[in-house]
C-alpha positions as CSV (number, residue, x, y, z in Angstrom):
1,M,45.0,28.9,-87.4
2,K,44.7,31.0,-90.2
3,I,41.7,29.8,-90.6
4,K,40.3,29.6,-87.3
5,F,41.5,33.6,-87.5
6,K,38.6,34.1,-89.9
7,I,36.4,32.1,-88.6
8,Y,36.4,34.1,-85.4
9,L,36.5,37.2,-87.1
10,L,33.0,36.3,-89.1
11,I,32.1,35.4,-85.6
12,I,32.5,39.2,-84.5
13,I,31.6,40.8,-87.6
14,S,27.8,39.5,-87.1
15,F,28.1,40.1,-83.4
16,A,28.2,43.7,-84.5
17,F,26.1,43.6,-87.4
18,L,23.6,42.3,-85.7
19,S,24.2,45.0,-82.7
20,K,24.1,48.0,-84.8
21,V,20.9,46.8,-86.2
22,N,19.8,47.2,-83.1
23,A,20.7,49.5,-82.5
24,Q,19.9,52.1,-84.7
25,V,16.0,51.2,-84.3
26,N,15.0,54.3,-81.7
27,W,12.0,54.2,-81.1
28,K,10.6,57.4,-80.0
29,Q,11.3,59.0,-83.5
30,A,8.9,59.2,-86.0
31,G,10.0,57.2,-89.8
32,K,10.4,54.0,-91.3
33,Q,13.0,52.1,-89.2
34,S,14.2,48.2,-89.0
35,F,15.0,45.2,-86.1
36,L,16.3,42.0,-85.9
37,F,13.5,39.8,-83.7
38,T,15.0,37.1,-81.8
39,N,12.2,36.0,-79.6
40,N,14.7,36.4,-76.7
41,G,17.1,34.0,-78.6
42,K,15.3,30.9,-79.4
43,L,15.3,31.9,-82.8
44,K,17.7,30.4,-84.6
45,N,17.3,32.6,-88.1
46,P,16.4,36.1,-86.6
47,L,13.9,37.2,-87.9
48,R,13.5,41.5,-89.6
49,V,10.8,43.2,-88.6
50,F,10.5,47.2,-89.5
51,Y,8.4,49.0,-87.9
52,Y,6.9,52.3,-88.7
53,N,5.9,55.6,-86.1
54,P,4.2,58.3,-87.4
55,E,5.0,60.8,-85.6
56,A,7.6,61.3,-82.3
57,N,6.8,58.8,-78.9
58,G,3.4,58.3,-80.0
59,D,3.3,55.7,-77.1
60,S,-0.5,56.1,-76.9
61,L,-0.5,55.4,-80.7
62,P,-2.2,52.0,-82.0
63,I,-0.2,48.8,-83.1
64,V,-0.9,47.3,-87.0
65,I,0.8,44.1,-87.7
66,L,0.8,44.2,-91.4
67,M,1.5,41.0,-93.1
68,H,3.4,40.9,-96.6
69,G,2.7,38.4,-99.7
70,A,4.0,35.7,-101.0
71,K,6.8,38.4,-102.4
72,R,7.8,37.9,-99.0
73,N,8.2,42.0,-98.7
74,P,7.3,43.7,-95.7
75,S,8.9,46.5,-97.1
76,G,7.3,47.0,-99.5
77,Y,3.9,46.5,-97.5
78,M,4.4,49.3,-95.5
79,D,5.6,51.8,-97.9
80,D,2.8,51.2,-99.8
81,L,0.6,51.9,-96.3
82,I,2.8,54.7,-94.3
83,A,-0.4,57.3,-95.8
84,A,-3.0,55.2,-94.0
85,A,-0.5,54.4,-91.2
86,N,0.0,58.6,-90.9
87,V,-4.0,59.6,-91.1
88,F,-5.3,57.4,-89.2
89,H,-2.4,58.0,-86.2
90,C,-1.1,54.7,-85.8
91,K,1.6,52.7,-85.5
92,I,2.6,49.4,-88.8
93,I,4.6,46.1,-87.8
94,A,5.9,44.4,-90.7
95,P,7.0,40.9,-89.8
96,E,9.7,39.1,-93.1
97,F,8.9,35.9,-92.7
98,D,12.0,35.1,-95.8
99,S,11.7,31.8,-98.3
100,K,14.9,30.4,-97.1
101,N,13.3,30.2,-93.2
102,Y,9.7,30.1,-93.9
103,P,9.7,28.5,-96.7
104,G,7.0,28.1,-99.4
105,A,2.6,28.2,-98.7
106,D,3.9,25.5,-95.6
107,G,6.2,28.1,-94.1
108,Y,4.5,30.4,-94.2
109,N,1.2,31.0,-95.4
110,S,0.0,28.1,-93.8
111,G,1.8,28.6,-89.7
112,N,4.4,26.2,-90.8
113,V,1.9,24.0,-88.8
114,Y,1.9,21.1,-91.0
115,N,5.3,19.5,-91.7
116,K,4.9,17.2,-95.6
117,K,7.8,16.4,-95.9
118,E,7.9,14.2,-93.3
119,N,4.0,13.3,-92.9
120,Y,2.8,15.6,-89.6
121,F,2.1,18.0,-87.6
122,N,5.2,20.4,-86.6
123,A,4.8,21.3,-82.1
124,P,2.9,25.2,-81.7
125,E,6.4,26.3,-80.9
126,A,7.7,25.9,-84.9
127,W,4.8,26.9,-85.9
128,S,4.8,31.1,-87.9
129,F,1.6,31.3,-86.0
130,S,3.5,32.3,-83.0
131,L,5.5,34.0,-83.4
132,I,3.3,36.8,-83.4
133,E,2.4,37.6,-79.6
134,P,5.6,37.4,-78.4
135,L,6.9,40.4,-81.4
136,F,3.6,42.2,-80.3
137,D,4.9,42.2,-76.6
138,Y,8.4,41.9,-77.9
139,V,6.9,46.1,-79.7
140,V,4.8,47.7,-76.5
141,K,8.3,46.5,-74.2
142,E,10.8,48.1,-76.2
143,S,8.4,51.3,-77.2
144,N,6.8,51.9,-73.8
145,S,4.0,51.8,-75.6
146,I,0.4,51.6,-73.0
147,C,-2.0,49.0,-75.7
148,K,-2.3,46.2,-74.5
149,A,-4.2,44.4,-78.1
150,Y,-3.4,45.4,-81.7
151,Y,-5.2,45.1,-84.8
152,L,-3.7,42.4,-87.8
153,Y,-4.0,43.0,-91.7
154,G,-3.0,40.6,-94.2
155,H,-3.2,41.5,-98.1
156,S,-3.1,37.3,-100.5
157,A,-0.6,35.6,-98.8
158,G,-0.9,37.5,-95.8
159,G,-4.5,37.3,-96.5
160,Q,-4.6,33.0,-95.7
161,F,-1.8,34.2,-92.7
162,V,-4.0,35.9,-91.0
163,H,-7.5,33.9,-90.7
164,R,-5.2,30.6,-90.2
165,F,-3.7,32.7,-87.1
166,L,-7.7,33.1,-86.1
167,T,-7.9,28.9,-86.1
168,F,-4.8,28.3,-85.1
169,V,-4.3,31.0,-81.6
170,P,-6.9,31.1,-79.3
171,N,-6.8,33.3,-76.8
172,N,-5.2,35.8,-79.2
173,R,-4.8,39.9,-78.1
174,V,-5.9,41.1,-81.8
175,I,-8.9,43.9,-81.3
176,K,-10.2,43.8,-85.6
177,A,-8.7,41.5,-88.1
178,A,-9.0,41.8,-92.2
179,A,-7.9,38.8,-94.3
180,A,-7.8,40.4,-98.0
181,N,-7.6,38.9,-101.4
182,A,-6.5,35.5,-99.8
183,G,-5.7,32.1,-102.7
184,W,-7.3,30.0,-101.2
185,Y,-8.7,29.3,-97.4
186,T,-8.6,26.9,-94.7
187,L,-12.6,26.0,-94.0
188,P,-13.9,24.8,-90.6
189,S,-14.4,21.4,-91.4
190,Y,-13.2,18.9,-89.7
191,S,-13.8,16.8,-93.0
192,I,-11.0,18.1,-95.5
193,D,-7.8,17.3,-94.4
194,F,-5.6,20.5,-94.2
195,P,-4.5,22.7,-95.3
196,F,-8.2,22.8,-96.9
197,G,-9.7,21.8,-94.3
198,L,-9.2,21.3,-90.0
199,K,-8.9,17.4,-90.8
200,K,-6.3,15.4,-88.3
201,A,-4.9,19.4,-87.4
202,A,-5.2,20.1,-83.6
203,V,-8.0,23.0,-83.6
204,P,-10.9,22.1,-80.9
205,E,-14.0,23.2,-81.9
206,N,-13.7,25.7,-78.8
207,N,-11.2,28.1,-81.1
208,L,-13.4,28.5,-83.6
209,K,-16.3,29.9,-81.3
210,E,-13.4,32.1,-80.0
211,M,-12.5,32.8,-83.9
212,F,-16.3,34.0,-84.7
213,Q,-16.7,36.1,-81.6
214,K,-13.5,38.4,-83.3
215,K,-14.5,41.3,-85.1
216,V,-13.7,40.0,-88.6
217,F,-13.4,41.2,-91.7
218,I,-13.0,39.5,-95.2
219,L,-12.6,41.6,-97.4
220,V,-12.8,40.8,-101.3
221,G,-11.9,42.5,-104.2
222,E,-14.6,42.6,-106.9
223,A,-12.4,43.5,-109.8
224,D,-9.8,40.4,-108.6
225,T,-10.8,37.3,-110.8
226,D,-7.2,37.1,-112.1
227,T,-6.2,33.3,-112.1
228,T,-2.6,33.5,-114.4
229,S,-0.4,35.2,-111.5
230,P,2.4,32.3,-110.9
231,D,1.4,32.5,-106.9
232,F,-2.1,31.1,-107.7
233,N,-3.4,27.8,-106.4
234,D,-4.7,26.2,-109.5
235,S,-5.4,22.5,-107.6
236,P,-8.6,20.9,-107.5
237,Q,-8.4,21.6,-103.0
238,A,-8.6,25.1,-104.7
239,N,-10.9,25.2,-107.1
240,E,-13.9,23.7,-105.4
241,Q,-13.4,26.8,-103.1
242,G,-14.1,28.9,-106.3
243,I,-12.4,29.4,-109.8
244,N,-11.3,33.1,-109.3
245,R,-10.1,35.0,-105.8
246,F,-13.8,37.1,-105.3
247,E,-15.3,33.5,-105.8
248,R,-13.3,32.1,-103.0
249,G,-13.1,34.9,-100.1
250,Q,-17.1,34.1,-99.7
251,F,-17.7,30.9,-100.0
252,Y,-14.9,30.7,-97.2
253,F,-16.8,33.5,-95.1
254,T,-20.3,31.5,-95.7
255,N,-19.1,28.7,-95.1
256,C,-18.1,31.1,-91.8
257,K,-21.3,31.9,-91.6
258,N,-22.5,28.5,-91.3
259,K,-20.2,27.2,-89.2
260,A,-21.1,29.5,-86.1
261,A,-24.4,28.4,-86.9
262,E,-24.5,24.7,-86.8
263,M,-22.3,25.9,-83.2
264,K,-25.1,27.9,-82.0
265,T,-22.6,30.7,-81.9
266,N,-21.4,34.1,-81.8
267,F,-20.5,35.6,-85.6
268,N,-19.4,39.1,-85.4
269,W,-17.7,39.0,-89.0
270,T,-18.1,41.2,-91.9
271,Q,-17.4,39.7,-95.5
272,L,-17.1,43.2,-98.1
273,F,-16.6,43.4,-101.6
274,V,-14.2,46.6,-102.6
275,P,-15.4,47.8,-105.7
276,N,-13.0,48.7,-109.0
277,I,-10.4,46.1,-106.8
278,G,-7.7,43.6,-107.9
279,H,-5.0,42.1,-106.1
280,N,-3.9,45.1,-105.2
281,N,-2.5,45.8,-101.4
282,K,-2.1,50.0,-100.7
283,E,-6.0,50.3,-102.3
284,M,-7.4,47.1,-99.8
285,G,-5.2,47.8,-97.4
286,K,-6.3,51.7,-97.1
287,F,-9.6,50.3,-96.4
288,A,-8.8,47.8,-93.9
289,F,-7.5,50.5,-91.5
290,S,-10.1,52.8,-92.5
291,L,-12.2,49.6,-91.2
292,F,-10.1,49.5,-88.2
293,F,-10.4,52.9,-87.3
294,M,-13.4,54.6,-88.1
295,D,-15.9,52.9,-87.1
296,I,-17.8,52.4,-90.1
297,H,-19.0,48.3,-88.9
């Protein structure tokens, strides 16, 4: 009886905690908050999401979805860019894909598209990628936002997430996207196995056509040449793309440009080299936000 009572008490406490977390969100309030996203109860383990609103109300402010790096630190990533959000008057949504529920590069960077252990491709509803559009809808509804579309930015592992999200999720509502300092890429090639290419992946060429027509920035820091970090992918497949992140970003962009030419479709992408910047989310993010909102390109 005591054991059953303890289990019951834990359940009550858990529900109370969830209610408290979500009740604390004041969508009209300025500042940084967080909430748990369940995707209408579809997620067994809710996704923690950080939310920043630069001014009270702000129903008409544009929304940037911010994808964190391999350290799974969306709160820190958001802190890096709060000043930029204040300057450009935009909201930030930063979901946390924790390593327990989205383990390794397969679970997060590559969108949980492929189950390496069991050697099969997951259904789209299991993809990490498939949470971005519903998350945007949820924030729009709860905050009474008038936004119909969003901006998408990611750095490092987040940059990997961004370019693969664009590849695997057609008909998304991204206005502009920026993938910064990604460690390695999924090339638009059907002769290279996933995740380094698209062989056997459920990505028809029409997906690529839609992706190439989006306004996308592939950003690389000119000083992002270090290869000693524990998260750096030095596999033979990754090294074929270049010896460091700076080279690999150029390799990916060229491959995409060539693929678009081969398909005879529009290519609305831009590659930019950021001088004197290495593997730095804050500096790359400020640059990305300026590209989003200053209409430089």
